[in-house]
C-alpha positions in Angstrom: 10.5 -27.9 -36.2 10.9 -30.7 -33.7 11.9 -33.3 -36.2 14.5 -30.9 -37.6 15.9 -30.2 -34.2 16.2 -33.9 -33.4 17.7 -34.7 -36.8 20.4 -32.0 -36.3 21.3 -32.7 -32.7 20.4 -36.2 -31.6 23.9 -37.5 -31.8 25.4 -34.5 -29.9 26.3 -34.2 -26.2 24.3 -31.0 -26.0 21.0 -32.6 -27.1 19.2 -32.3 -23.7 20.1 -28.6 -23.6 17.5 -28.2 -26.4 14.9 -28.3 -23.6 15.7 -24.6 -23.0 14.4 -23.8 -26.5 11.0 -25.2 -25.5 11.1 -23.2 -22.2 11.8 -20.1 -24.2 9.2 -20.9 -26.8 6.4 -23.1 -25.2 4.3 -22.9 -28.4 6.4 -25.7 -29.7 5.6 -28.1 -26.9 2.5 -29.6 -28.5 4.6 -30.6 -31.5 7.2 -32.2 -29.2 4.5 -34.2 -27.4 3.0 -35.2 -30.8 6.4 -36.5 -32.0 7.0 -38.3 -28.7 3.8 -40.3 -29.1 4.1 -40.8 -32.9 4.9 -43.9 -34.9 7.8 -42.1 -36.6 11.0 -44.1 -37.0 13.9 -43.9 -34.6 15.3 -41.5 -33.3 12.2 -39.2 -33.4 9.8 -40.5 -30.7 12.6 -41.7 -28.5 14.5 -38.4 -28.5 11.4 -36.2 -28.3 10.3 -38.2 -25.2 13.8 -37.7 -23.8 13.5 -34.0 -24.3 10.2 -34.1 -22.5 11.9 -35.5 -19.4 14.4 -32.7 -19.4 11.7 -30.1 -20.1 9.6 -31.5 -17.2 12.5 -31.4 -14.8 13.2 -27.8 -15.6 9.7 -26.4 -16.1 7.0 -28.9 -15.0 4.4 -26.1 -15.3 4.9 -26.2 -19.0 4.3 -29.9 -19.4 1.6 -30.4 -16.8 -1.1 -29.4 -19.3 0.0 -32.3 -21.5 -0.2 -34.9 -18.9 -3.4 -36.5 -20.4 -1.5 -36.9 -23.6 1.4 -38.5 -21.7 -1.0 -41.0 -20.2 -2.5 -41.7 -23.6 1.0 -42.5 -24.9 1.7 -44.7 -21.9 -1.5 -46.6 -22.5 -0.9 -47.2 -26.2 2.9 -47.5 -26.7 5.0 -50.6 -26.6 8.3 -48.9 -27.1 10.2 -49.3 -23.8 12.3 -46.1 -24.4 9.3 -43.9 -25.0 7.4 -45.5 -22.1 10.3 -45.0 -19.7 10.8 -41.4 -20.7 7.1 -40.4 -20.7 6.5 -42.1 -17.5 9.6 -40.4 -16.0 7.9 -37.1 -16.9 4.7 -38.2 -15.3 6.4 -39.1 -12.0 7.3 -35.4 -11.6 3.7 -34.3 -12.2 0.7 -34.6 -9.9 -1.8 -37.5 -10.3 -4.8 -36.6 -12.5 -8.1 -38.3 -13.1 -7.7 -38.8 -16.8 -7.9 -42.6 -17.5 -7.0 -43.1 -13.9 -7.9 -46.7 -13.5 -6.4 -47.7 -16.9 -3.2 -45.9 -16.0 -3.1 -47.6 -12.6 -3.5 -51.0 -14.2 -0.8 -50.2 -16.7 1.6 -49.2 -14.0 0.9 -52.4 -12.1 1.5 -54.4 -15.3 4.8 -52.7 -15.8 6.0 -53.7 -12.4 4.7 -57.3 -12.7 6.3 -58.0 -16.0 10.0 -58.8 -15.6 10.5 -58.5 -19.3 10.1 -54.7 -18.9 13.3 -52.7 -18.5 14.0 -52.0 -14.9 13.8 -48.2 -15.3 10.2 -48.6 -16.5 9.4 -50.8 -13.4 11.1 -48.3 -11.1 9.3 -45.2 -12.5 6.0 -47.2 -12.3 6.6 -47.8 -8.6 7.4 -44.1 -8.1 4.1 -43.1 -9.7 2.2 -45.8 -7.8 3.2 -43.8 -4.6 0.8 -41.1 -5.7 -2.0 -43.6 -6.2 -1.4 -45.0 -2.7 -1.5 -41.5 -1.3 -4.9 -41.0 -2.9 -6.2 -44.6 -2.5 -4.7 -46.1 0.6 -6.7 -49.3 0.1 -4.4 -50.4 -2.8 -1.3 -50.5 -0.6 -1.8 -54.1 0.3 -2.0 -55.1 -3.4 1.1 -53.2 -4.3 2.9 -54.7 -1.2 2.0 -58.2 -2.4 3.3 -57.4 -5.8 6.6 -56.1 -4.3 6.9 -59.2 -2.1 6.6 -61.3 -5.3 9.2 -59.2 -7.0 11.6 -59.6 -4.1 11.5 -63.3 -4.5 13.6 -62.8 -7.6 17.0 -61.3 -8.0 16.6 -57.6 -8.4 18.7 -54.9 -9.9 20.0 -52.3 -7.5 17.7 -49.5 -8.8 14.7 -51.7 -8.2 15.8 -52.6 -4.7 16.2 -48.9 -3.9 12.8 -48.1 -5.4 11.2 -50.8 -3.3 13.0 -49.6 -0.1 11.9 -46.1 -0.8 8.3 -47.1 -1.5 8.1 -49.2 1.7 9.8 -46.4 3.7 7.1 -43.9 2.5 4.2 -46.1 3.7 5.5 -47.6 7.0 
């Protein structure tokens, strides 16, 4: 069902409105998550993960039970679009203990690695806020990482993310 939806609508302007179909029929969400984390060819995982972003924004209570699967995708994928979208969904959800330290390490790696797209770095920084709220002792490590990032030329969205991060933990 999910693959057919993507095939029929991925090139349309109304694509993200498909999230409503999953709100109305949540029994299809497991398949959406499966396609998002799959090795299927483009456009399936990329667009399934994009739908997850819109579904999570509109009905986070429906995607929260799948957060451990989101984390598993983040820990295993190398596709920047999928990583960005699934991490964006995680930012809207509470921190959970599933693979907590591996997830933390992955987020730090995303921020450290300048070859990652800026949106992935920004969403990582936003999720790291939740870790600092739970584990205040990691703030100095993240601040050191941010200091290092600031020694390079940054895109506007990263500068804003850093400013917001620092403002939160003044």
